[in-house]
C-alpha positions as CSV (number, residue, x, y, z in Angstrom):
1,M,6.3,6.2,-11.6
2,Y,6.4,2.8,-10.8
3,I,8.5,3.0,-8.0
4,E,8.0,5.7,-5.5
5,Y,9.2,6.4,-1.6
6,I,6.6,6.9,0.3
7,D,6.6,9.0,3.6
8,Y,6.2,6.3,6.1
9,P,8.3,6.0,9.5
10,E,11.4,4.2,9.6
11,I,10.8,0.7,11.8
12,P,12.6,0.9,14.8
13,K,15.6,-1.1,14.6
14,E,14.5,-3.5,18.1
15,L,11.8,-4.7,16.2
16,L,14.3,-6.1,13.2
17,L,15.9,-9.5,12.9
18,S,19.3,-9.5,11.7
19,T,19.8,-11.1,8.0
20,A,21.2,-14.1,9.9
21,E,18.3,-14.3,12.2
22,I,15.9,-14.0,9.2
23,L,17.9,-16.4,7.0
24,N,17.3,-19.3,10.1
25,L,13.7,-18.6,10.5
26,P,11.5,-21.4,8.7
27,N,10.4,-20.6,4.8
28,S,6.7,-19.6,4.7
29,Y,5.5,-19.5,1.5
30,T,7.3,-19.5,-1.6
31,P,6.4,-20.4,-5.1
32,V,7.6,-24.0,-6.1
33,N,10.8,-24.2,-7.6
34,F,11.5,-20.1,-7.2
35,K,15.1,-20.5,-5.8
36,H,15.5,-16.8,-5.9
37,F,13.1,-15.5,-3.6
38,K,12.1,-16.7,-0.4
39,T,9.7,-15.4,2.5
40,K,9.6,-15.9,6.2
41,E,7.3,-14.9,8.8
42,V,7.5,-11.9,10.7
43,N,7.1,-11.5,14.5
44,S,4.0,-10.4,16.6
45,K,5.6,-7.2,17.6
46,L,6.6,-6.4,14.1
47,R,3.5,-6.9,12.8
48,N,1.4,-5.2,15.2
49,W,3.6,-1.8,14.2
50,L,3.0,-2.3,10.9
51,E,-0.6,-2.8,11.8
52,N,-0.6,0.7,13.7
53,N,1.2,2.3,10.6
54,F,-1.1,0.7,7.3
55,L,-4.5,1.8,7.6
56,F,-5.6,-1.2,5.7
57,R,-6.0,-5.0,5.5
58,F,-2.5,-6.7,4.6
59,S,-0.2,-9.6,4.5
60,C,3.9,-9.1,5.2
61,Q,6.6,-11.2,5.3
62,Y,10.3,-10.7,5.1
63,Q,11.5,-11.2,1.8
64,I,14.9,-12.6,1.0
65,I,15.9,-12.1,-2.9
66,F,18.9,-14.5,-4.2
67,P,20.8,-13.4,-7.5
68,G,19.2,-14.0,-10.7
69,I,15.9,-13.4,-9.9
70,P,14.3,-13.4,-13.4
71,I,12.4,-10.4,-15.1
72,H,8.9,-11.3,-14.0
73,T,4.9,-9.9,-13.0
74,D,3.6,-10.7,-9.6
75,V,-0.1,-12.3,-10.1
76,D,-2.8,-11.7,-7.5
77,R,-0.9,-8.0,-6.6
78,N,-0.7,-5.0,-8.2
79,V,1.5,-3.2,-5.8
80,V,3.5,-3.6,-2.8
81,Y,4.8,-1.8,-0.1
82,N,8.5,-2.5,0.5
83,Y,11.3,-1.5,3.5
84,I,15.0,-2.6,2.3
85,I,16.7,-4.2,5.5
86,E,19.8,-5.1,3.5
87,P,20.5,-3.9,-0.1
88,G,22.2,-6.9,-1.3
89,G,25.2,-4.8,-2.3
90,P,26.0,-0.9,-3.5
91,E,25.0,-1.0,-6.7
92,V,21.9,-3.4,-6.7
93,R,18.8,-1.9,-8.9
94,T,15.0,-2.2,-8.8
95,V,14.0,-2.1,-12.6
96,V,10.7,-1.8,-14.0
97,Y,10.2,-2.8,-17.8
98,G,7.6,-1.6,-20.3
99,S,7.8,-5.4,-21.5
100,K,9.5,-8.5,-20.8
101,N,12.5,-7.2,-23.2
102,K,15.5,-6.1,-20.6
103,D,16.0,-3.1,-23.6
104,D,12.5,-1.6,-22.3
105,V,13.4,-0.1,-19.0
106,V,10.9,2.6,-17.6
107,Q,12.4,2.6,-14.4
108,S,15.2,1.7,-12.3
109,E,16.7,2.7,-9.1
110,I,18.8,1.8,-6.4
111,I,16.6,2.1,-3.2
112,Q,17.7,3.1,-0.2
113,A,17.8,1.3,3.0
114,N,15.2,2.1,5.9
115,K,13.3,3.5,3.6
116,W,9.9,2.6,2.2
117,H,8.6,2.8,-1.1
118,R,5.7,1.3,-3.3
119,L,6.6,-0.9,-6.2
120,E,4.1,-1.6,-8.9
121,V,4.5,-5.2,-9.4
122,A,2.1,-5.6,-12.4
123,H,4.7,-4.7,-14.6
124,Y,7.5,-6.7,-15.4
125,H,10.2,-6.0,-12.9
126,S,13.6,-7.6,-11.2
127,V,16.2,-6.8,-8.9
128,E,19.8,-6.9,-10.3
129,N,23.6,-6.7,-9.4
130,I,22.7,-8.4,-5.7
131,D,26.0,-9.6,-4.4
132,P,25.9,-13.5,-3.5
133,S,27.9,-12.9,-0.3
134,I,25.2,-10.1,1.0
135,L,21.7,-11.0,-0.7
136,R,18.6,-8.6,-0.5
137,F,16.5,-8.4,2.7
138,A,13.4,-6.8,3.1
139,I,9.9,-6.5,4.7
140,S,7.3,-6.8,2.1
141,V,3.8,-5.4,3.1
142,T,1.0,-6.5,0.1
143,P,-2.6,-5.2,0.5
144,H,-5.2,-7.8,0.4
145,V,-7.1,-8.9,-2.5
146,A,-10.8,-9.6,-2.8
147,S,-9.5,-13.3,-4.1
148,G,-7.8,-14.3,-0.6
149,L,-5.3,-16.0,-2.8
150,K,-1.7,-16.2,-1.8
151,P,0.3,-14.0,-4.3
152,L,2.7,-15.5,-7.1
153,Y,4.9,-14.4,-9.9
154,R,4.8,-14.5,-13.7
155,I,7.9,-14.7,-15.6
């Protein structure tokens, strides 16, 4: 399975910002000219909670995905742990492909909010059907890689 729910605890609501508050945070690392994806830093209380629940070194951030994100693979990371705060609409699907060809779908899921899932991002993947008036908000936890490079994407 490329997308798999994992049995980690739900993040306490008081640690999460609202989607409006997340949007107003300054941008953290975002690939140059990639208008469909933005990241924002999490606060120290949330980071501390994550450190008590993930037993490995990691980087983490809020993630906002806009409509039209292309099929891509991530560079310098193979897996990510995501916690969906706002799915981006009722029919938003995370789709993993066997190749860059959209006809080669190997897994497609409507990911539930407030649940952790593991996604193999070294495979071509996308997020489809995002409502532009809602957007998709998540917390993304990336295990550290030996190179120490910030993760990028490949279209």
